[in-house]
C-alpha positions as CSV (number, residue, x, y, z in Angstrom):
1,M,-17.0,-9.8,-34.0
2,E,-12.7,-9.1,-34.2
3,N,-10.6,-12.0,-32.9
4,K,-7.9,-10.7,-30.6
5,G,-4.6,-11.9,-29.7
6,K,-2.7,-12.0,-26.4
7,Y,0.1,-10.2,-27.5
8,I,1.0,-6.7,-29.7
9,G,2.2,-8.2,-33.4
10,W,2.5,-5.3,-35.2
11,F,2.0,-1.5,-34.2
12,Q,1.4,1.7,-37.1
13,V,2.4,5.6,-36.9
14,R,1.4,8.0,-39.0
15,R,3.0,11.6,-39.2
16,M,4.2,11.8,-35.7
17,W,5.1,15.1,-34.9
18,G,3.7,15.7,-38.7
19,R,6.6,14.4,-40.7
20,L,7.4,10.3,-39.2
21,D,5.5,7.1,-40.5
22,L,6.4,4.5,-38.1
23,Q,5.5,0.8,-39.1
24,W,6.9,-1.9,-36.7
25,E,6.0,-5.4,-38.1
26,G,6.9,-8.3,-36.2
27,I,7.2,-7.4,-32.7
28,H,8.2,-10.4,-30.4
29,D,5.7,-12.2,-28.0
30,D,8.5,-12.1,-25.2
31,V,11.1,-9.7,-25.4
32,N,11.3,-6.2,-27.5
33,I,14.4,-3.2,-26.9
34,L,13.9,-0.2,-28.8
35,V,17.4,1.8,-29.4
36,G,18.4,5.1,-31.1
37,I,19.9,8.1,-30.1
38,N,18.2,10.9,-27.5
39,G,15.4,13.0,-30.2
40,C,14.8,10.1,-31.9
41,G,10.9,9.2,-30.9
42,K,11.4,5.9,-29.1
43,T,9.5,7.4,-25.5
44,T,7.4,9.1,-28.0
45,L,6.5,5.8,-29.5
46,L,6.1,4.3,-26.0
47,N,4.0,6.8,-24.7
48,L,1.8,6.1,-28.4
49,M,1.3,2.7,-27.9
50,S,0.5,3.0,-23.8
51,D,-2.3,5.6,-24.9
52,Y,-3.7,3.7,-28.1
53,Y,-4.2,0.5,-25.8
54,T,-5.4,2.1,-23.0
55,G,-7.9,4.0,-24.7
56,Q,-6.6,7.5,-23.8
57,K,-6.9,10.6,-26.7
58,I,-4.0,11.0,-29.1
59,K,-2.6,14.3,-28.2
60,K,-2.9,16.7,-30.9
61,G,0.6,17.4,-32.9
62,I,1.7,14.1,-31.5
63,A,0.7,11.9,-34.2
64,E,-2.3,11.8,-37.5
65,S,-3.2,8.7,-36.5
66,V,-2.2,5.0,-34.8
67,S,-3.3,1.8,-35.3
68,G,-1.9,-1.9,-33.8
69,T,-2.6,-5.5,-33.5
70,A,-6.0,-6.1,-31.6
71,I,-5.3,-7.4,-28.1
72,D,-7.7,-8.5,-24.9
73,S,-4.4,-8.7,-22.8
74,P,-3.7,-5.9,-20.0
75,V,-1.1,-3.3,-20.7
76,T,0.9,-1.7,-18.1
77,Y,3.3,1.5,-18.7
78,I,6.2,1.9,-16.1
79,R,7.7,5.5,-17.1
80,S,11.1,6.5,-17.3
81,F,12.0,8.6,-13.8
82,D,15.0,10.4,-15.7
83,V,14.9,13.8,-15.1
84,P,17.0,17.6,-14.6
85,A,19.1,17.8,-11.6
86,N,16.4,20.3,-10.3
87,A,13.1,18.1,-10.3
88,K,14.7,15.1,-8.3
89,K,12.9,15.7,-5.2
90,K,9.5,15.4,-7.4
91,T,10.7,12.5,-9.5
92,E,11.6,10.6,-6.4
93,S,8.1,11.6,-5.0
94,M,6.3,9.7,-8.3
95,L,8.5,7.0,-8.2
96,L,7.6,6.5,-4.3
97,Q,3.9,7.0,-5.2
98,E,4.1,4.4,-8.0
99,L,5.5,2.0,-5.5
100,K,3.2,2.7,-2.8
101,H,0.1,2.2,-5.3
102,V,1.2,-0.9,-6.5
103,I,2.2,-2.5,-2.1
104,N,0.0,-1.1,-0.4
105,Q,-3.7,-1.2,-0.7
106,N,-4.8,1.0,-3.2
107,G,-8.4,0.9,-3.3
108,E,-8.6,-1.1,-6.5
109,G,-8.0,-4.5,-5.7
110,T,-4.4,-4.6,-7.7
111,S,-1.8,-4.2,-5.1
112,F,0.5,-6.4,-3.2
113,F,-1.6,-6.2,-0.3
114,D,-4.9,-6.9,-2.0
115,Y,-3.4,-9.9,-3.7
116,R,-2.2,-12.1,-0.1
117,M,-5.9,-11.1,1.1
118,K,-7.1,-13.3,-2.2
119,M,-6.0,-16.2,0.4
120,L,-8.8,-15.5,2.5
121,N,-11.4,-14.7,0.3
122,Y,-10.5,-18.0,-2.1
123,P,-8.7,-20.5,0.3
124,E,-8.6,-23.3,-2.1
125,K,-5.9,-21.2,-3.8
126,A,-3.9,-20.5,-0.7
127,D,-1.0,-22.6,-0.6
128,M,-0.7,-21.3,-4.6
129,I,-0.6,-17.4,-3.5
130,Q,1.6,-18.2,-1.0
131,K,4.1,-20.6,-3.1
132,R,4.1,-17.5,-5.2
133,I,4.5,-14.7,-2.7
134,D,7.7,-16.7,-1.2
135,T,9.4,-17.6,-5.0
136,F,8.2,-13.7,-4.8
137,F,10.4,-12.8,-1.5
138,K,13.4,-15.3,-2.3
139,L,13.8,-13.5,-5.8
140,V,13.8,-9.4,-4.3
141,N,15.8,-11.4,-1.5
142,T,18.9,-12.2,-3.3
143,L,18.8,-8.3,-4.5
144,F,18.5,-6.7,-1.8
145,K,21.1,-9.1,0.1
146,E,23.4,-6.7,-2.5
147,T,22.2,-4.1,-0.7
148,G,22.2,-5.1,3.0
149,K,18.1,-5.2,3.3
150,E,15.4,-7.5,3.1
151,I,11.7,-8.3,2.8
152,T,9.3,-9.6,4.7
153,I,5.4,-9.3,5.9
154,D,4.5,-7.8,9.0
155,P,2.0,-10.1,10.5
156,Q,0.0,-7.6,12.4
157,N,-0.9,-5.7,9.8
158,N,-0.4,-7.1,6.7
159,T,2.1,-4.6,5.2
160,L,5.6,-5.4,3.6
161,V,8.5,-4.5,6.4
162,F,12.0,-3.9,5.2
163,S,15.4,-4.0,7.3
164,I,18.4,-3.6,7.5
165,R,20.4,-6.7,7.5
166,E,23.2,-6.8,9.9
167,T,26.4,-7.7,7.9
168,E,29.8,-8.0,8.6
169,G,32.2,-5.4,7.9
170,K,29.4,-3.0,6.0
171,H,28.3,0.1,7.6
172,L,24.7,0.7,6.8
173,A,23.7,3.4,9.2
174,G,22.3,7.0,8.7
175,N,18.5,5.8,7.4
176,A,17.3,3.3,10.1
177,S,15.2,3.9,12.5
178,T,15.6,1.5,15.6
179,G,14.3,-1.9,15.4
180,D,15.1,-5.4,17.1
181,N,18.0,-7.5,17.3
182,S,17.1,-9.2,13.7
183,G,17.1,-5.8,11.8
184,R,16.0,-2.2,11.9
185,K,13.5,-1.0,10.4
186,I,12.9,1.4,7.4
187,Q,10.8,2.6,5.5
188,L,9.8,2.5,1.5
189,D,10.8,6.0,0.8
190,Q,14.5,5.4,3.0
191,L,15.3,2.6,0.1
192,S,17.5,4.2,-2.8
193,S,16.6,5.1,-6.1
194,G,17.1,2.3,-7.3
195,E,15.7,-0.2,-5.4
196,K,12.3,1.7,-5.6
197,Q,12.7,1.0,-9.6
198,M,13.3,-2.7,-8.7
199,L,11.4,-3.1,-6.6
200,L,7.9,-1.2,-8.6
201,I,9.2,-3.1,-11.8
202,L,9.0,-7.0,-10.4
203,T,6.2,-5.9,-8.2
204,T,4.3,-5.3,-10.9
205,V,5.1,-8.1,-13.2
206,F,4.6,-10.2,-10.1
207,L,0.7,-9.2,-10.0
208,Q,0.6,-10.1,-13.2
209,E,-0.1,-13.6,-11.6
210,E,1.4,-15.5,-14.6
211,K,-1.1,-14.3,-17.2
212,P,-0.2,-13.1,-20.9
213,N,0.2,-9.2,-19.9
214,V,2.1,-6.6,-22.2
215,L,4.8,-4.3,-20.1
216,L,6.2,-1.0,-21.5
217,M,9.2,0.1,-19.9
218,D,11.0,3.4,-20.9
219,E,14.7,3.2,-20.3
220,P,14.0,1.0,-16.8
221,E,18.1,1.0,-16.1
222,I,17.9,4.1,-15.3
223,S,19.1,4.4,-11.2
224,L,19.7,0.5,-11.6
225,H,23.3,-0.8,-10.5
226,I,25.1,-2.5,-13.7
227,S,25.0,-6.0,-12.5
228,W,21.0,-5.1,-12.4
229,Q,20.9,-4.3,-15.4
230,D,22.2,-7.5,-16.7
231,R,19.4,-10.1,-15.7
232,L,16.5,-7.5,-15.3
233,I,14.5,-9.1,-18.5
234,E,15.5,-13.1,-17.1
235,W,14.1,-12.0,-13.7
236,I,10.6,-9.9,-15.8
237,R,10.7,-13.4,-17.5
238,Q,11.3,-15.6,-14.7
239,L,8.2,-13.8,-12.4
240,N,6.0,-14.3,-16.0
241,P,6.8,-15.9,-18.3
242,Y,3.9,-15.0,-20.3
243,C,4.6,-11.1,-20.2
244,Q,5.5,-9.6,-23.6
245,V,8.2,-6.9,-22.8
246,I,8.6,-3.6,-25.0
247,L,11.3,-1.4,-23.7
248,T,13.2,1.5,-24.9
249,T,17.1,1.5,-23.2
250,H,20.6,3.6,-23.8
251,S,22.1,0.8,-21.8
252,P,23.8,-2.2,-23.8
253,N,23.8,-4.3,-20.1
254,I,20.2,-4.7,-20.9
255,F,20.7,-7.0,-23.5
256,A,24.1,-8.4,-22.6
257,N,22.7,-11.6,-21.6
258,G,21.6,-13.1,-24.8
259,W,19.0,-10.8,-25.8
260,E,20.6,-9.5,-28.8
261,D,17.9,-10.5,-31.4
262,K,15.5,-8.6,-30.1
263,I,17.0,-5.1,-30.7
264,V,15.6,-3.0,-33.1
265,F,16.3,0.2,-34.1
266,I,14.0,2.9,-34.2
267,Q,15.0,4.4,-38.0
268,D,14.4,1.2,-39.5
269,L,10.8,1.6,-38.6
270,E,10.6,4.9,-40.3
271,R,8.5,4.6,-44.3
272,P,8.7,6.9,-47.2
């Protein structure tokens, strides 16, 4: 029986687009940042990694064959939501769908709702689960404080609730519906695209429960404020230090805080 590892250590593609052989060795267990000009194959490589590790068939014409480290950790792929302006509504809808899937009850037992319900099924773990949720909320609310919002749990239906903070000197009208004095409640779809994107990433990592996982992300900086880009990797590692991150980016801010040694240029992976 093959001995499987926790993280991807190498990945190989033969004849991507019928012409490129790629060999990626020495993939770091913690963070890997794939860079290169538009059209050089970063997204295609990430797609191939996702397909390979989730058992999907490689599409004809994309690659002749792929192979990589045998692992037994789950692999999650958060795709880019960067699209032409005329398709923006559709993309916003896709992002909202993904976010609802990880937050609300989804029938797969893999959402925030399901995680919180574990306190009923495993009472001996209730304190630990609540402590993790409190830590998660503290992080999210630290971020959302910048945009005048906060997240809580509605005890009546066990759902996440977002509300507008009453911030002095800041006008936060428009999307909010009327609520009580502690803040006007808003729906998931009323969050900005950047807030949705960040919440999707952080909730996905939180639900990994600090276990070995592989997280693939294609240009996660899309829609994110620069100050959020700066600390994205730090927050991911804070929520799950056992998560292997493999991402593509065009933003220098993503690797601004000490991650420069994790950068890989895709052209350096090409083999004759």
